[in-house]
C-alpha positions as CSV (number, residue, x, y, z in Angstrom):
1,M,-27.5,-16.2,34.4
2,P,-29.1,-12.8,33.4
3,Y,-28.4,-11.5,29.9
4,M,-25.9,-8.7,29.8
5,K,-26.4,-6.1,27.2
6,A,-23.4,-5.3,25.0
7,E,-21.7,-2.1,26.1
8,L,-20.1,0.0,23.4
9,L,-16.5,0.8,24.4
10,F,-15.2,2.4,21.3
11,H,-16.6,3.8,18.1
12,R,-14.8,5.8,15.4
13,K,-15.9,6.5,11.9
14,N,-13.9,8.5,9.4
15,I,-15.0,9.4,6.0
16,E,-12.1,10.3,3.8
17,K,-12.1,13.0,1.1
18,S,-12.2,10.2,-1.5
19,G,-15.5,8.9,0.1
20,D,-13.7,5.8,1.6
21,I,-15.0,4.9,5.1
22,V,-12.9,3.6,8.0
23,E,-15.1,2.5,10.9
24,M,-14.2,0.7,14.1
25,K,-16.6,-0.5,16.8
26,I,-15.8,-2.5,19.9
27,W,-18.3,-3.7,22.5
28,K,-17.8,-5.4,25.9
29,V,-19.8,-8.6,26.1
30,P,-20.0,-11.6,28.5
31,T,-17.1,-14.0,28.0
32,S,-18.1,-17.1,26.0
33,K,-16.6,-19.9,24.0
34,D,-17.1,-17.7,21.0
35,K,-15.7,-14.6,22.6
36,P,-13.3,-15.7,25.3
37,H,-11.8,-12.2,25.6
38,G,-15.2,-10.7,26.4
39,L,-15.2,-8.4,23.3
40,K,-17.3,-8.1,20.2
41,Y,-15.7,-6.1,17.4
42,S,-16.3,-4.9,13.8
43,L,-13.6,-2.9,12.0
44,V,-14.2,-2.2,8.3
45,Y,-12.6,-0.3,5.5
46,I,-15.1,0.5,2.6
47,R,-14.2,1.8,-0.8
48,E,-16.9,2.6,-3.4
49,G,-19.5,0.9,-1.3
50,K,-17.6,-2.4,-0.9
51,R,-15.7,-3.9,2.0
52,V,-12.0,-4.0,1.2
53,I,-10.7,-4.9,4.7
54,G,-12.7,-6.2,7.7
55,Y,-11.9,-7.6,11.1
56,D,-14.7,-9.1,13.2
57,N,-15.8,-11.9,15.4
58,A,-19.3,-12.5,14.1
59,E,-21.4,-15.0,16.0
60,G,-20.2,-18.6,15.7
61,R,-17.2,-17.7,13.4
62,G,-14.6,-16.5,15.9
63,D,-11.9,-14.0,15.3
64,H,-11.2,-13.5,11.6
65,R,-10.4,-10.9,9.0
66,H,-11.5,-10.2,5.4
67,H,-9.4,-9.0,2.5
68,G,-11.8,-8.5,-0.4
69,Q,-13.8,-11.7,-0.8
70,R,-11.3,-13.8,1.2
71,E,-11.6,-14.7,4.8
72,Y,-8.7,-15.6,7.2
73,R,-8.4,-16.6,10.8
74,Y,-7.2,-13.8,13.1
75,Q,-5.2,-14.3,16.3
76,F,-6.7,-11.8,18.7
77,R,-4.1,-10.6,21.2
78,D,-5.5,-7.3,22.6
79,V,-7.4,-4.3,21.5
80,D,-4.3,-2.2,20.7
81,S,-2.9,-4.9,18.5
82,L,-6.3,-5.4,16.8
83,I,-6.6,-1.7,15.9
84,E,-2.9,-1.5,14.8
85,D,-3.2,-4.6,12.6
86,F,-6.4,-3.3,11.0
87,L,-5.0,0.2,10.3
88,R,-1.8,-1.3,8.8
89,D,-4.0,-3.4,6.4
90,V,-6.1,-0.3,5.6
91,D,-2.9,1.7,4.8
92,M,-1.5,-1.1,2.6
93,A,-4.9,-1.4,0.8
94,Q,-4.9,2.4,0.2
95,R,-1.4,2.2,-1.3
96,G,-2.4,-0.8,-3.5
97,E,-0.2,-3.2,-1.6
98,L,-3.0,-5.7,-0.7
């Protein structure tokens, strides 16, 4: 089977007045055991150069999210829910609720 290059579907990067960075990238990739939904994604909220919140499905690790230094499994449903869940966590982190 020929190798399919990842196709960038979505990319948004916002730099807040505070210097905080919110960046979201989603690629279309071949479906696999690791990525059964055919998507690779990386959503990150960075404050003072450190990741505060992250959602990704890095190779061999499946869908998961990061809150500070802790990592949790994430149940991927669809792209809209992924973005909504991530932005809700970012909002809570910005308000000091996470």
